[in-house]
NUVEX-987360 format. One record per residue (C-alpha): y, z, x negated. Coordinates in steps of 0.1 Angstrom, whole numbers, plus 5000, padded with zeros to 4 digits. Layout:
% NUVEX-987360
YZX/...
***
This chain:
% NUVEX-987360
573665925021/570865665025/568465554998/567365194993/564265305012/566165385044/565565755039/568166025041/568966155006/571466415017/573566495047/576366725060/576366845096/573566765119/570366595108/570766215115/568566095144/565965835134/567465585159/570865625142/569365575107/567665265119/570865125135/572765175103/569965045081/569564725100/573264655099/573364725062/570264525053/571764215070/574564215043/573764485016/576564374993/579364405018/581364735019/582564895040/580664795071/581364915106/578465025127/578965075165/577665405180/574765415204/572665675223/575565915222/576165885185/579765805172/580665485153/580165485116/581565325085/579065255057/580065225021/577965094993/577265324964/577365114933/576065194898/577865134866/576564774865/577764704901/574264714917/573964894950/572165234946/572465354982/574965385010/577265655022/577565675060/580765825072/582565895105/583865565118/587265465133/588565685160/586866005147/588666305133/588666245095/592166345086/594866105076/593865755064/595365825030/593466145025/590165985037/590565685014/591365904984/588266114991/586065804992/587565664960/586565994943/583166044959/581665694956/581865664918/580566014914/577565944937/576965614918/576965804885/574466054897/572165794912/572365604879/571265914860/568365964883/567365604879/567765624841/565465924839/562965744861/563065434839/562665634807/559665814821/558165484832/558565354797/556665654783/553965614808/553665244799/553265364762/550465594774/548665304791/548965094760/547565374739/544465394762/543465044749/544265124713/541965234685/543065594687/542365634724/540265954721/540566244746/542466464722/545266214716/545566114753/545666484763/548566534739/550466244754/549766374789/551066714781/554266564766/554866394799/554466724818/550866694830/548466974831/545366854813/543367144828/543666974862/542066644872/543866314873/543366034898/544365674887/545965464914/546965094913/549164954941/550564614948/553164514974/556164284979/558164254946/561464274965/560764644973/561464934949/557664974945/557565264920/559965464942/557865404973/554565494956/556065794939/557565924972/554265894989/552266074962/554666334948/553866584975/550166574968/550166654931/551566874904/552766564885/552866194893/553165964862/553765594871/555065264858/555164904869/552964664851/551764304859/553064314894/551564644903/552465014902/549965214881/550065594888/548265884873/548266164899/547766504882/546666794904/543766914924/540866674933/542566504962/541466144959/540766134996/544266265004/545766014981/544065734999/545365855032/548865885018/548665515007/547365415041/550365595056/552965405037/554065195067/554565505088/556465685060/558865405053/558765205086/561965015081/561464875046/557764835050/558064635083/555864325080/554864405044/551264435031/549964695007/546864674984/545564964964/542665084943/541965454938/539665604912/537665924914/539166234899/538666264861/538766604843/538366454808/541466274795/539166064774/537865914807/541265804818/540865444806/537765404828/539665554857/542565314853/540065024850/538365134883/541765154901/542664804889/539264664899/539664824933/543164674936/541564334928/539264364958/542064514980/544364214974/541963994994/542164245024/543164105058/545064415071/548564545064/547164815042/543864785022/542765075000/539565044980/538265364964/536165364933/533065474953/533165154973/533264924943/529464914943/529064934981/528764695009/531964845023/534164664999/532564335008/533164395045/536764505039/537764185023/536563975052/539163895080/538864135109/538163855133/535063745112/533764105112/534264145149/532563815156/529663905134/529164235152/529464075186/526763815179/524264075167/525064375187/526864235218/523764255241/523164625231/526764715237/526764545272/523464715281/524565055270/527865025290/526064905321/523165155320/524465455302/521865425275/522165495237/520565185221/523365145196/523265515186/519465495184/519665185161/522265345138/520165665135/516965475129/518565265101/520365565085/517065755082/515465445065/513165395095/511765745097/510265775132/509966155133/513366225116/515165975140/513466135170/514466485159/518166375154/518166205188/516366485206/513766255220/510066215218/508665965192/507265755220/510665735236/512065625203/509365355199/510265225234/513965205225/513365025192/511164775210/513964705235/516464665206/514164415189/513764215221/517464215229/518664125193/515763905183/515464105151/512464295137/512564645122/509664535100/511964285082/514264425055/516564125060/516864195098/517464565092/520264475067/521964235091/521964505119/523164775095/526064565084/526964475120/527164835129/529664885101/531964615115/534764705140/533864665177/535664415198/538564495220/537264685250/539764505273/
***
Protein backbone atom coordinates (compact mmCIF):
# COMPACT_ATOMS: atom_id res chain seq x y z
CA UNK A 1 0.00 0.00 0.00
CA UNK A 2 1.52 3.28 -1.14
CA UNK A 3 0.88 6.66 0.46
CA UNK A 4 0.45 9.90 -1.51
CA UNK A 5 4.13 10.52 -0.67
CA UNK A 6 5.29 7.43 -2.60
CA UNK A 7 6.20 5.73 0.68
CA UNK A 8 5.20 2.18 1.58
CA UNK A 9 2.51 2.26 4.29
CA UNK A 10 2.22 -1.52 4.60
CA UNK A 11 3.21 -4.64 2.69
CA UNK A 12 2.82 -8.40 2.70
CA UNK A 13 5.63 -10.65 1.54
CA UNK A 14 9.04 -9.24 0.68
CA UNK A 15 9.94 -5.60 1.14
CA UNK A 16 9.29 -3.75 -2.15
CA UNK A 17 12.48 -2.70 -3.90
CA UNK A 18 12.93 1.09 -4.32
CA UNK A 19 13.11 0.67 -8.10
CA UNK A 20 9.77 -1.14 -8.10
CA UNK A 21 8.16 1.53 -5.91
CA UNK A 22 9.43 4.23 -8.27
CA UNK A 23 8.15 2.37 -11.33
CA UNK A 24 4.67 2.04 -9.83
CA UNK A 25 4.64 5.61 -8.56
CA UNK A 26 5.61 7.16 -11.87
CA UNK A 27 2.91 5.18 -13.63
CA UNK A 28 0.31 6.19 -11.06
CA UNK A 29 1.30 9.85 -10.90
CA UNK A 30 0.76 10.14 -14.66
CA UNK A 31 -2.94 9.39 -14.14
CA UNK A 32 -3.75 9.32 -10.38
CA UNK A 33 -7.53 9.04 -10.81
CA UNK A 34 -7.44 5.99 -13.07
CA UNK A 35 -7.99 2.61 -11.43
CA UNK A 36 -6.91 -0.07 -11.93
CA UNK A 37 -3.61 0.58 -13.70
CA UNK A 38 -1.35 -2.12 -15.07
CA UNK A 39 2.37 -1.74 -14.43
CA UNK A 40 4.84 -3.89 -16.34
CA UNK A 41 7.50 -5.75 -14.39
CA UNK A 42 11.18 -4.89 -14.56
CA UNK A 43 14.50 -5.85 -13.01
CA UNK A 44 13.10 -9.29 -12.26
CA UNK A 45 9.93 -8.00 -10.57
CA UNK A 46 6.52 -9.31 -11.69
CA UNK A 47 3.82 -7.17 -13.32
CA UNK A 48 1.50 -5.29 -10.99
CA UNK A 49 -2.03 -4.01 -10.94
CA UNK A 50 -2.55 -0.79 -8.99
CA UNK A 51 -5.88 0.18 -7.45
CA UNK A 52 -6.77 3.62 -6.08
CA UNK A 53 -7.87 3.68 -2.44
CA UNK A 54 -10.62 6.25 -2.24
CA UNK A 55 -12.05 7.97 0.78
CA UNK A 56 -15.72 8.51 1.52
CA UNK A 57 -15.70 11.68 -0.64
CA UNK A 58 -14.11 9.88 -3.57
CA UNK A 59 -10.65 11.44 -3.17
CA UNK A 60 -7.61 9.19 -3.62
CA UNK A 61 -5.98 8.40 -0.25
CA UNK A 62 -3.35 6.01 -1.53
CA UNK A 63 -2.86 3.03 -3.83
CA UNK A 64 -3.00 -0.72 -3.33
CA UNK A 65 -0.37 -2.53 -5.40
CA UNK A 66 -1.29 -6.15 -6.19
CA UNK A 67 0.07 -9.03 -8.26
CA UNK A 68 -0.65 -8.38 -11.89
CA UNK A 69 -2.05 -10.52 -14.68
CA UNK A 70 -0.47 -13.91 -15.09
CA UNK A 71 0.44 -14.30 -11.39
CA UNK A 72 -1.04 -16.84 -8.99
CA UNK A 73 -3.86 -14.91 -7.25
CA UNK A 74 -6.59 -17.55 -7.33
CA UNK A 75 -9.68 -17.28 -9.50
CA UNK A 76 -10.65 -13.94 -10.99
CA UNK A 77 -13.96 -14.02 -9.10
CA UNK A 78 -12.27 -14.61 -5.74
CA UNK A 79 -9.66 -11.94 -6.41
CA UNK A 80 -12.21 -9.34 -7.47
CA UNK A 81 -14.36 -10.08 -4.42
CA UNK A 82 -11.33 -9.62 -2.16
CA UNK A 83 -10.56 -6.26 -3.75
CA UNK A 84 -14.18 -5.10 -3.45
CA UNK A 85 -13.98 -5.83 0.28
CA UNK A 86 -10.48 -4.52 0.94
CA UNK A 87 -10.48 -1.21 -0.90
CA UNK A 88 -13.42 0.41 0.96
CA UNK A 89 -12.04 -0.76 4.30
CA UNK A 90 -8.61 0.69 3.54
CA UNK A 91 -10.25 3.93 2.41
CA UNK A 92 -12.23 4.08 5.66
CA UNK A 93 -9.09 3.57 7.75
CA UNK A 94 -7.15 6.23 5.85
CA UNK A 95 -10.13 8.58 6.23
CA UNK A 96 -9.99 8.05 10.00
CA UNK A 97 -6.28 8.78 10.08
CA UNK A 98 -6.80 11.94 8.04
CA UNK A 99 -9.73 13.04 10.21
CA UNK A 100 -7.62 12.68 13.36
CA UNK A 101 -4.83 14.63 11.71
CA UNK A 102 -7.21 17.38 10.61
CA UNK A 103 -8.75 17.69 14.08
CA UNK A 104 -5.35 17.97 15.69
CA UNK A 105 -4.30 20.61 13.19
CA UNK A 106 -7.43 22.58 14.04
CA UNK A 107 -6.53 22.47 17.74
CA UNK A 108 -2.95 23.49 17.02
CA UNK A 109 -4.33 26.40 14.98
CA UNK A 110 -6.39 27.42 18.02
CA UNK A 111 -3.20 27.31 20.10
CA UNK A 112 -1.41 29.59 17.64
CA UNK A 113 -4.35 31.99 17.73
CA UNK A 114 -4.22 31.99 21.53
CA UNK A 115 -0.57 33.02 21.44
CA UNK A 116 -1.57 36.38 20.02
CA UNK A 117 -4.53 36.84 22.34
CA UNK A 118 -4.83 38.77 25.60
CA UNK A 119 -4.54 35.63 27.76
CA UNK A 120 -1.34 34.34 26.18
CA UNK A 121 0.55 33.83 29.45
CA UNK A 122 2.82 30.87 30.08
CA UNK A 123 0.37 29.06 32.36
CA UNK A 124 -2.48 29.15 29.84
CA UNK A 125 -0.26 28.09 26.95
CA UNK A 126 1.23 25.27 29.02
CA UNK A 127 -2.26 23.95 29.74
CA UNK A 128 -3.13 23.98 26.03
CA UNK A 129 0.11 22.19 25.19
CA UNK A 130 -0.52 19.46 27.75
CA UNK A 131 -4.04 18.98 26.36
CA UNK A 132 -2.41 18.30 23.00
CA UNK A 133 -0.10 15.68 24.50
CA UNK A 134 3.05 17.79 24.80
CA UNK A 135 5.42 17.53 27.76
CA UNK A 136 5.89 21.08 29.02
CA UNK A 137 8.91 19.92 30.99
CA UNK A 138 10.75 19.45 27.70
CA UNK A 139 11.82 22.22 25.31
CA UNK A 140 9.91 23.15 22.16
CA UNK A 141 11.39 24.26 18.84
CA UNK A 142 9.17 26.24 16.46
CA UNK A 143 9.45 25.48 12.76
CA UNK A 144 7.90 27.22 9.73
CA UNK A 145 8.13 25.47 6.35
CA UNK A 146 6.92 26.46 2.88
CA UNK A 147 6.85 24.29 -0.24
CA UNK A 148 4.71 23.59 -3.29
CA UNK A 149 1.01 23.88 -2.41
CA UNK A 150 0.23 20.79 -4.51
CA UNK A 151 2.06 18.61 -2.00
CA UNK A 152 0.63 17.19 1.26
CA UNK A 153 2.87 19.60 3.12
CA UNK A 154 1.84 18.85 6.69
CA UNK A 155 2.28 15.13 6.09
CA UNK A 156 5.76 15.69 4.63
CA UNK A 157 6.94 17.92 7.49
CA UNK A 158 5.39 15.68 10.14
CA UNK A 159 7.04 12.60 8.65
CA UNK A 160 10.45 14.25 8.63
CA UNK A 161 10.23 15.54 12.22
CA UNK A 162 8.23 12.85 14.03
CA UNK A 163 11.25 10.65 14.69
CA UNK A 164 13.13 13.51 16.36
CA UNK A 165 10.71 14.47 19.09
CA UNK A 166 8.31 13.24 21.73
CA UNK A 167 5.48 15.14 20.05
CA UNK A 168 5.11 17.17 16.84
CA UNK A 169 2.19 19.59 16.76
CA UNK A 170 1.56 21.23 13.40
CA UNK A 171 -0.96 22.98 11.22
CA UNK A 172 -1.06 24.74 7.88
CA UNK A 173 -1.44 28.49 7.90
CA UNK A 174 -0.91 31.26 5.32
CA UNK A 175 0.79 28.93 2.83
CA UNK A 176 3.18 27.41 5.35
CA UNK A 177 3.34 24.56 7.82
CA UNK A 178 3.88 25.71 11.41
CA UNK A 179 5.24 22.97 13.68
CA UNK A 180 5.99 22.88 17.40
CA UNK A 181 8.54 20.14 17.97
CA UNK A 182 8.44 18.97 21.58
CA UNK A 183 11.37 16.95 22.90
CA UNK A 184 15.04 17.29 23.64
CA UNK A 185 16.97 20.36 22.49
CA UNK A 186 17.59 19.16 18.93
CA UNK A 187 17.28 22.32 16.86
CA UNK A 188 20.36 21.32 14.86
CA UNK A 189 18.94 17.84 14.15
CA UNK A 190 15.65 19.41 13.07
CA UNK A 191 17.46 21.66 10.61
CA UNK A 192 19.27 18.65 9.15
CA UNK A 193 15.99 16.72 8.87
CA UNK A 194 14.48 19.58 6.86
CA UNK A 195 17.53 19.77 4.62
CA UNK A 196 17.12 16.04 4.03
CA UNK A 197 13.52 16.27 2.77
CA UNK A 198 14.46 15.71 -0.91
CA UNK A 199 16.34 12.56 0.03
CA UNK A 200 13.56 11.29 2.30
CA UNK A 201 10.83 11.80 -0.31
CA UNK A 202 12.79 11.74 -3.58
CA UNK A 203 9.85 11.05 -5.89
CA UNK A 204 7.37 13.66 -4.68
CA UNK A 205 10.06 16.26 -3.91
CA UNK A 206 11.71 15.99 -7.33
CA UNK A 207 12.20 19.51 -8.69
CA UNK A 208 10.53 21.11 -5.64
CA UNK A 209 11.98 23.82 -3.41
CA UNK A 210 11.75 24.03 0.38
CA UNK A 211 12.15 27.10 2.58
CA UNK A 212 12.18 26.90 6.37
CA UNK A 213 12.85 28.89 9.49
CA UNK A 214 13.79 27.19 12.77
CA UNK A 215 13.78 28.80 16.22
CA UNK A 216 16.04 28.03 19.13
CA UNK A 217 14.64 25.65 21.77
CA UNK A 218 12.34 27.29 24.34
CA UNK A 219 11.77 25.83 27.80
CA UNK A 220 9.21 28.43 28.86
CA UNK A 221 5.77 28.07 27.19
CA UNK A 222 5.36 31.82 27.64
CA UNK A 223 8.22 32.29 25.16
CA UNK A 224 6.52 30.27 22.42
CA UNK A 225 5.04 33.32 20.63
CA UNK A 226 8.58 34.69 20.25
CA UNK A 227 9.81 31.31 18.99
CA UNK A 228 7.06 31.10 16.37
CA UNK A 229 7.81 34.68 15.30
CA UNK A 230 11.52 33.80 14.93
CA UNK A 231 10.65 30.76 12.80
CA UNK A 232 8.40 32.87 10.56
CA UNK A 233 11.07 35.56 10.18
CA UNK A 234 13.56 32.84 9.26
CA UNK A 235 11.11 31.50 6.70
CA UNK A 236 10.79 34.98 5.21
CA UNK A 237 14.54 35.08 4.58
CA UNK A 238 14.60 31.45 3.40
CA UNK A 239 11.96 32.11 0.73
CA UNK A 240 14.53 34.19 -1.17
CA UNK A 241 17.09 31.37 -1.10
CA UNK A 242 18.51 30.16 -4.40
CA UNK A 243 18.94 26.46 -3.61
CA UNK A 244 16.43 23.61 -3.53
CA UNK A 245 16.38 23.70 0.28
CA UNK A 246 17.05 26.82 2.35
CA UNK A 247 16.87 26.59 6.15
CA UNK A 248 17.48 29.70 8.25
CA UNK A 249 18.00 29.14 12.00
CA UNK A 250 17.12 31.81 14.53
CA UNK A 251 20.79 32.32 15.36
CA UNK A 252 21.44 33.46 11.78
CA UNK A 253 18.71 36.09 11.70
CA UNK A 254 21.15 38.68 13.03
CA UNK A 255 24.19 37.23 11.22
CA UNK A 256 25.93 37.87 7.91
CA UNK A 257 25.13 34.23 7.07
CA UNK A 258 21.49 34.94 6.30
CA UNK A 259 22.50 37.75 3.93
CA UNK A 260 24.84 35.43 2.04
CA UNK A 261 22.33 32.59 1.92
CA UNK A 262 19.72 34.64 0.11
CA UNK A 263 22.15 35.55 -2.69
CA UNK A 264 22.25 33.29 -5.76
CA UNK A 265 25.05 30.76 -5.55
CA UNK A 266 26.62 32.10 -8.75
CA UNK A 267 26.90 35.57 -7.23
CA UNK A 268 28.58 34.20 -4.11
CA UNK A 269 31.03 32.08 -6.10
CA UNK A 270 31.92 35.03 -8.33
CA UNK A 271 32.46 37.28 -5.32
CA UNK A 272 34.81 34.75 -3.75
CA UNK A 273 36.72 34.21 -6.97
CA UNK A 274 37.31 37.92 -7.52
CA UNK A 275 38.68 38.47 -4.02
CA UNK A 276 40.37 35.17 -3.24
CA UNK A 277 41.07 33.66 -6.67
CA UNK A 278 44.76 34.67 -6.69
CA UNK A 279 45.30 33.11 -3.26
CA UNK A 280 43.56 29.87 -4.24
CA UNK A 281 45.67 29.56 -7.40
CA UNK A 282 48.89 30.35 -5.52
CA UNK A 283 48.14 27.81 -2.77
CA UNK A 284 47.33 25.12 -5.36
CA UNK A 285 50.53 25.75 -7.33
CA UNK A 286 52.95 26.16 -4.42
CA UNK A 287 51.42 24.05 -1.63
CA UNK A 288 51.14 27.10 0.64
CA UNK A 289 48.43 27.98 3.16
CA UNK A 290 47.63 31.60 2.43
CA UNK A 291 43.84 31.02 2.55
CA UNK A 292 44.07 29.21 5.89
CA UNK A 293 46.37 31.92 7.20
CA UNK A 294 43.93 34.65 6.17
CA UNK A 295 40.97 32.82 7.73
CA UNK A 296 42.82 32.26 11.01
CA UNK A 297 44.03 35.86 11.16
CA UNK A 298 40.53 37.26 10.63
CA UNK A 299 38.88 34.81 13.06
CA UNK A 300 41.28 35.93 15.80
CA UNK A 301 40.43 39.60 15.10
CA UNK A 302 43.93 40.22 13.78
CA UNK A 303 45.83 38.88 16.80
CA UNK A 304 49.37 38.21 15.57
CA UNK A 305 50.46 35.98 18.42
CA UNK A 306 47.21 34.00 18.65
CA UNK A 307 47.18 33.43 14.89
CA UNK A 308 50.81 32.33 14.87
CA UNK A 309 50.13 29.87 17.69
CA UNK A 310 47.14 28.35 15.89
CA UNK A 311 49.11 28.05 12.65
CA UNK A 312 52.24 26.71 14.42
CA UNK A 313 54.46 29.34 12.79
CA UNK A 314 56.67 32.16 14.03
CA UNK A 315 55.13 35.63 14.14
CA UNK A 316 57.62 36.83 11.54
CA UNK A 317 56.46 34.06 9.19
CA UNK A 318 52.89 35.13 9.76
CA UNK A 319 53.77 38.76 8.99
CA UNK A 320 55.37 37.68 5.72
CA UNK A 321 52.28 35.66 4.74
CA UNK A 322 49.92 38.54 5.53
CA UNK A 323 52.10 40.87 3.45
CA UNK A 324 51.86 38.44 0.50
CA UNK A 325 48.07 38.24 0.97
CA UNK A 326 47.76 42.03 0.90
CA UNK A 327 49.88 42.24 -2.25
CA UNK A 328 47.92 39.54 -4.07
CA UNK A 329 44.43 40.73 -3.08
CA UNK A 330 45.04 44.47 -3.11
CA UNK A 331 43.42 44.66 0.35
CA UNK A 332 44.91 46.01 3.59
CA UNK A 333 44.58 44.35 6.98
CA UNK A 334 44.62 47.85 8.48
CA UNK A 335 41.24 48.56 6.86
CA UNK A 336 38.11 47.24 8.55
CA UNK A 337 36.28 47.48 5.23
CA UNK A 338 38.88 45.32 3.48
CA UNK A 339 38.92 42.81 6.33
CA UNK A 340 35.13 42.53 6.10
CA UNK A 341 35.24 41.97 2.34
CA UNK A 342 37.78 39.18 2.71
CA UNK A 343 35.94 37.59 5.63
CA UNK A 344 32.68 37.45 3.67
CA UNK A 345 34.48 36.05 0.63
CA UNK A 346 35.86 33.23 2.76
CA UNK A 347 32.26 32.36 3.77
CA UNK A 348 31.17 32.02 0.15
CA UNK A 349 31.33 28.64 -1.63
CA UNK A 350 34.48 27.96 -3.68
CA UNK A 351 34.19 27.52 -7.42
CA UNK A 352 34.06 24.18 -9.21
CA UNK A 353 37.55 22.65 -9.00
CA UNK A 354 37.09 21.27 -12.54
